[in-house]
N, C-alpha and C positions, 0 to 999 in steps of 0.2 A: 752728359755722358762730359767725360776724365779725361787725361792722362800724365800720367808724370811717365817723362821720355825723360832719363840718364841713357850720356855716350858713356858709351860705354871701350875698353879693350880687348873684358870681353866673362857673359851675361850667362848664367842656367841655370838650373830649376832642377831638381827631383822628388818627388808622386813618387806612391801606393810600384816600388820598386824600379822605374826609370829613373833616365835622368838624362834630360836636351840641353844642349851647351851649345853659346853661338859665342862669334872674335868676329872681330868688331864690329862695332853697330851700335842698337840703339835700345837698355830696355826697357821697353814701355808699361807700365800700373798703366790699366782702361779699367775707369767705374762705371757704368750707366747708372743713369741716375734714372726719377721715379718718369715717362713724362720723354722722355729717347728716341730716337729714331732712326731710318737708317738714311736720315739725311745728316744730323749730326752722324752718323760712325762714317758716311762720307767725306764731314767733311772737314771729321780729325783725323781721315786715315790719309787726307789727297800731302794734310798739310805736316803728317810728322811721313813722308817718304823726300819729302818737298823742307825740309828746316834747315836751315842754311848754317851748321855747327858744328862741319865738320871745313879745317884751321888750310886753307891758302900756304905755299909758300913761304907767304912773308907771313904768318902767323893772322891773317885774319879769317874770320869768321866764312865760308866762299864756298862750300860743299854741301854738298847732300847728299844723304845716304842715300837715294841713284846712283849719285854719281861718283865716291867713293864706290859703290857697289856690295855697301855694309850689308847685316843679318837684321835682326826684329825680333824678339824674344821678344812677346806674348804674354802678359796677368794678369786674370783680371784680378781684382781695385776693389770691393764692392766697399770697403773703408775710406775712399776718398772724398766719402760720400759724408766722412760720421761728424756730428754738429756737437761741441761736445761745445757749447756755449753756459750750459747750464749743467752743474751736478760735476761727477764724477763719469763715468760711466755715458759716449757717446752717444748720440740716436745716429738710426741707421733709414732713420723711414725717408726720408730722397735718397733710396736709392731703391733704383727695380725691383720687379721682384725676383726673386728668382732663373723661371722663363723666363722672361724678358729681355729679363739682361744675359744668359742666356744668350740668346737666338740674333738678341743685337752684337756680344760677344762674339762669334764669329763669324756676325757676316765683314766684322771690321776687319778680320782677320784675314776673314775669300776677303774686301776689295784692296789691303796694301799689300798686301799677296801678290795678283793680278796688277797692279799696279810696278811688275816689277819686285821690289822684296824678299825676297829672299824668310819666311816671317816659321818660327814654331812657335812654340804655346807650352804653360803650362794641361794641365788641369782642372775643367772649370767647378772651384767648391769646393775642390780636393784642398784637406793639410801639406804645402808645399814649401816647399826650405828655399828660398832664394840667394843665390849667390850673385852678388853685384861688383864689378874691379871697375868701376866713375872712370872717365879720361879723366883729366885736368880739372878738375871735376869738368863736367860739366851740366847741370836738373834745369827740363824747362820744362811750366805749365800748362799748357790745355787746359782752354773749358769752351769745347761749342756753342756753351752759351754766351761766351761772350765773345769770340771770333766774327 
């Protein structure tokens, strides 16, 4: 499972006539790979909630999303598994099948919320417009198979 985490001043998603917004916190672009399990989601949810990338009064990364009472906007993003090594069109065969990806995406959202993080989401497999006002900018890449 892969997560591209951006620390944001504000984030939002619009789809199917609805808009959801957060401010300050994380926009998490989440990709589910073939073979991923609940253990991968548990690991990434724990890491996301406790990732210390918010500055203390001295400017040092010292506070987590939980510490600053930030929110998370989690967007499904199968394209994180795109392989563009050959040709010009990415290959997405490493991504999980949609049914399993949706199940693990929902599991990640529930797990992150259970840790005390207020979570909003996009709509799985929908065409979405995502607004990210990156703070810093700070962007962190996590892959459960490399943690």
